[in-house]
C-alpha positions as CSV (number, residue, x, y, z in Angstrom):
1,M,94.3,65.1,82.7
2,E,93.9,61.7,81.1
3,E,91.7,61.4,78.0
4,T,90.1,58.1,76.9
5,F,89.1,57.4,73.3
6,V,86.7,54.6,72.3
7,F,86.7,53.1,68.8
8,S,84.4,50.3,67.7
9,D,84.1,48.0,64.6
10,L,87.3,48.6,62.7
11,Q,86.8,45.2,61.0
12,F,90.3,45.2,59.5
13,G,90.7,42.7,56.8
14,W,87.2,42.8,55.4
15,T,87.0,42.2,51.7
16,W,84.4,41.6,49.1
17,G,84.0,38.2,47.4
18,P,85.5,37.5,44.0
19,I,82.5,38.7,41.9
20,T,82.1,42.0,43.7
21,W,85.9,42.4,43.8
22,L,85.8,42.2,40.0
23,F,83.1,44.9,39.9
24,F,85.2,47.2,42.1
25,R,88.3,46.5,40.1
26,I,86.5,47.5,36.8
27,F,85.2,50.7,38.3
28,G,88.4,51.6,40.1
29,R,87.3,51.2,43.7
30,S,89.0,49.5,46.6
31,R,87.9,46.0,47.5
32,F,88.6,46.8,51.2
33,R,85.7,48.2,53.2
34,S,87.6,49.5,56.3
35,N,88.5,53.2,56.3
36,A,91.9,52.6,57.9
37,G,93.5,55.4,55.8
38,A,91.5,58.0,57.6
39,L,91.9,56.3,61.0
40,I,95.7,56.5,60.6
41,K,95.3,60.3,60.6
42,V,93.3,60.2,63.8
43,F,96.0,58.0,65.5
44,Q,98.7,60.4,64.3
45,R,96.9,63.2,66.0
46,L,96.8,61.1,69.2
47,E,100.6,60.5,68.8
48,Q,101.1,64.3,68.6
49,S,99.0,64.8,71.8
50,Q,101.1,62.1,73.5
51,A,104.3,63.9,72.4
52,A,102.9,67.1,73.9
53,G,102.6,65.3,77.3
54,R,98.9,64.3,77.2
55,R,98.1,61.0,79.0
56,L,95.9,58.8,76.8
57,R,93.9,55.6,77.0
58,I,92.6,54.0,73.8
59,I,89.8,51.4,73.9
60,L,89.1,49.2,70.8
61,N,85.6,48.0,71.6
62,G,85.3,44.8,69.6
63,D,85.4,43.7,66.0
64,T,88.9,45.1,65.4
65,L,89.4,42.2,63.0
66,D,86.7,41.0,60.6
67,R,86.9,37.4,61.5
68,P,88.6,35.2,64.2
69,N,91.1,33.6,61.9
70,M,92.3,36.8,60.3
71,R,96.1,36.9,59.9
72,W,98.6,39.8,59.8
73,Q,99.3,39.1,56.1
74,D,95.5,39.4,55.4
75,L,95.5,43.1,56.3
76,H,96.3,45.9,53.8
77,D,99.0,48.5,54.5
78,D,96.8,51.1,56.0
79,E,95.4,48.6,58.5
80,R,98.8,47.4,59.5
81,E,100.0,51.0,60.0
82,C,97.0,51.7,62.3
83,I,98.1,48.7,64.5
84,L,101.7,49.8,64.5
85,A,100.6,53.3,65.6
86,L,98.7,51.7,68.5
87,R,101.9,49.8,69.4
88,R,103.9,53.0,69.3
89,L,101.4,54.8,71.5
90,R,101.6,52.0,74.0
91,A,105.4,52.0,74.0
92,G,105.5,55.8,74.7
93,G,108.3,57.9,73.3
94,L,109.9,61.3,73.4
95,P,110.5,63.1,75.7
96,A,112.5,60.4,77.4
97,G,110.6,58.6,80.1
98,Q,107.2,59.5,78.8
99,A,104.6,57.0,79.8
100,G,102.9,55.1,77.1
101,A,99.2,55.1,76.4
102,E,97.0,52.4,78.0
103,I,95.6,50.3,75.1
104,V,92.5,48.3,75.9
105,V,91.4,45.7,73.4
106,L,88.0,44.0,73.8
107,A,86.8,41.1,71.7
108,G,83.6,41.3,69.7
109,N,81.5,38.8,67.8
110,H,83.7,39.1,64.7
111,D,87.0,38.6,66.6
112,S,85.8,36.4,69.4
113,N,89.0,34.4,69.6
114,A,90.8,36.6,72.1
115,A,94.1,34.7,72.0
116,H,94.3,35.0,68.2
117,L,93.3,38.7,68.3
118,A,96.2,39.4,70.8
119,E,98.6,37.4,68.6
120,V,97.8,39.5,65.5
121,L,97.7,42.9,67.2
122,Q,100.6,42.1,69.5
123,L,98.5,44.0,72.1
124,P,96.9,42.5,75.3
125,V,93.2,41.6,74.9
126,L,91.2,42.0,78.2
127,G,88.1,40.0,77.3
128,H,84.6,41.2,76.5
129,E,84.1,43.9,79.1
130,Y,86.1,46.8,80.6
131,V,85.1,49.1,83.5
132,L,86.4,52.6,83.2
133,K,86.5,54.4,86.5
134,Q,86.0,58.1,86.3
135,S,85.4,60.6,89.0
136,G,81.9,61.1,87.6
137,G,81.1,57.4,87.9
138,E,82.0,54.0,86.6
139,I,81.5,53.3,82.9
140,L,80.9,49.8,81.4
141,V,82.4,49.3,77.9
142,T,81.4,46.2,76.0
143,H,80.9,45.4,72.3
144,G,77.2,45.1,72.7
145,D,76.3,42.1,70.5
146,Q,74.7,40.5,73.6
147,F,72.0,43.1,73.5
148,E,70.9,42.2,69.9
149,H,67.9,40.0,69.2
150,Q,68.1,40.0,65.4
151,K,66.8,36.8,63.9
152,K,69.7,34.9,62.3
153,H,67.8,34.0,59.2
154,W,67.4,37.7,58.5
155,V,71.1,38.5,58.6
156,W,71.3,38.3,54.8
157,V,69.0,41.4,54.6
158,G,71.6,43.4,56.5
159,D,74.3,42.0,54.3
160,L,72.4,43.1,51.2
161,A,71.9,46.6,52.7
162,V,75.6,46.9,53.3
163,F,76.3,45.9,49.7
164,L,73.9,48.5,48.4
165,F,75.1,51.4,50.5
166,V,78.8,50.7,49.8
167,L,78.0,50.6,46.0
168,S,76.3,54.0,46.3
169,D,79.3,55.2,48.4
170,Q,76.9,56.4,51.0
171,V,76.0,55.3,54.5
172,R,73.8,58.0,56.1
173,W,70.7,57.1,54.2
174,L,70.7,53.5,55.7
175,F,70.8,55.0,59.2
176,R,67.6,56.9,58.5
177,L,65.6,53.8,57.6
178,T,62.9,52.8,60.1
179,P,64.0,49.2,60.6
180,Y,67.6,50.3,61.3
181,K,66.5,52.9,63.8
182,K,64.2,50.4,65.5
183,H,67.1,47.9,65.8
184,A,69.4,50.6,67.2
185,R,66.6,51.7,69.7
186,E,66.0,48.1,70.8
187,M,69.7,47.6,71.5
188,K,69.9,50.9,73.4
189,M,67.0,49.9,75.7
190,E,68.5,46.5,76.3
191,A,71.9,48.1,77.3
192,L,70.2,50.7,79.5
193,N,68.1,48.0,81.2
194,F,71.3,46.0,81.8
195,I,72.8,48.8,83.9
196,K,69.5,50.1,85.4
197,N,70.0,48.6,88.8
198,T,73.8,48.9,88.9
199,A,76.2,51.5,90.1
200,Y,77.3,52.1,86.5
201,R,76.8,55.7,85.3
202,A,77.1,54.8,81.7
203,I,77.4,52.0,79.2
204,L,79.3,52.3,75.9
205,I,78.8,49.8,73.0
206,G,79.4,49.4,69.3
207,H,78.3,46.5,67.1
208,N,75.4,48.0,65.1
209,H,77.5,50.9,63.7
210,F,74.8,53.5,64.7
211,A,76.6,56.3,66.5
212,S,74.6,57.9,69.3
213,L,74.9,59.4,72.7
214,T,71.9,60.0,75.1
215,E,71.0,60.2,78.7
216,E,67.8,58.6,80.1
217,G,67.1,59.0,83.8
218,N,70.5,59.0,85.4
219,K,72.1,56.6,83.0
220,I,74.1,57.4,79.9
221,F,74.2,55.3,76.7
222,G,76.7,55.7,74.0
223,N,77.5,53.9,70.7
224,S,80.8,55.0,69.2
225,G,79.7,54.0,65.6
226,C,82.3,52.4,63.4
227,V,85.3,52.8,61.1
228,V,84.0,50.4,58.5
229,Q,82.2,53.1,56.6
230,R,83.9,55.9,54.7
231,Y,83.3,59.3,56.2
232,P,82.7,60.5,58.8
233,L,84.5,58.3,61.3
234,T,82.8,58.4,64.7
235,F,84.2,57.7,68.2
236,M,83.9,58.5,71.8
237,K,86.1,60.7,74.0
238,L,85.9,60.8,77.8
239,D,87.5,62.7,80.6
240,D,86.7,62.9,84.3
241,K,83.8,65.3,83.7
242,T,82.3,64.5,80.3
243,V,81.6,61.8,77.6
244,S,81.5,63.1,74.1
245,L,80.6,61.7,70.6
246,L,82.9,63.1,67.9
247,E,83.4,62.6,64.2
248,Y,86.4,63.0,61.9
249,N,85.2,64.2,58.5
250,Q,86.4,64.3,54.9
251,E,87.9,67.8,55.5
252,E,90.2,66.1,58.1
253,K,88.5,68.0,60.9
254,F,87.1,66.9,64.2
255,K,83.5,67.8,65.1
256,L,81.7,67.5,68.4
257,I,78.4,65.8,67.8
258,K,77.2,65.7,71.4
259,E,78.5,66.0,74.9
260,I,77.0,64.8,78.3
261,K,78.3,65.5,81.8
262,L,79.2,62.5,83.9
């Protein structure tokens, strides 16, 4: 059986500006926001699964890099190791003749320059959408920024909120705020409306970092969350029968949040 894993919003290379960098330096914190150190452990588990004969597909659903002009040398060591792990998974390995994993990279609003993204990752970028064909129905995977109607002049409010929750070393409280929930709900409804009159069984997005999985009518909506925050990391797992939302927590354990049959 082939298993598919969907990760969104890694945003490798993101750093604070010089003033905030100085704050973090004084208080002994990293100036990097991505949690690539934990993601490495997830990819290592996938490498172990591949070595055991499991067939894998890994989808990076947009915003893998923080900005279109990000370079390899702009990434820190953990981020580069994550990318190298993906290359190893794609190449296959022992036992001899073992097929490599299918690696699907989609562009998001942060890394919209697909050619540059492919150059940095040394992995093929397939554009902005990918259709996953499972026996339970076709699944549309796309970053999801096209479903957002946030006013551009209010973006600074979100940036300020990000600054505050990273300073407090917490994320969950932000996701409980009414405006954030409303924004996530609006994006969910836009995405579901997009596939309402299509043959797609499900649509999976990222973009707003709000991990969720739900079924309305006969359509499934999923947001795989992000890897920008600390813990837990959230992502999607699919096989021919189910779509699941999982997390990888601080105890280095995987936890099933929700599962829906296709």
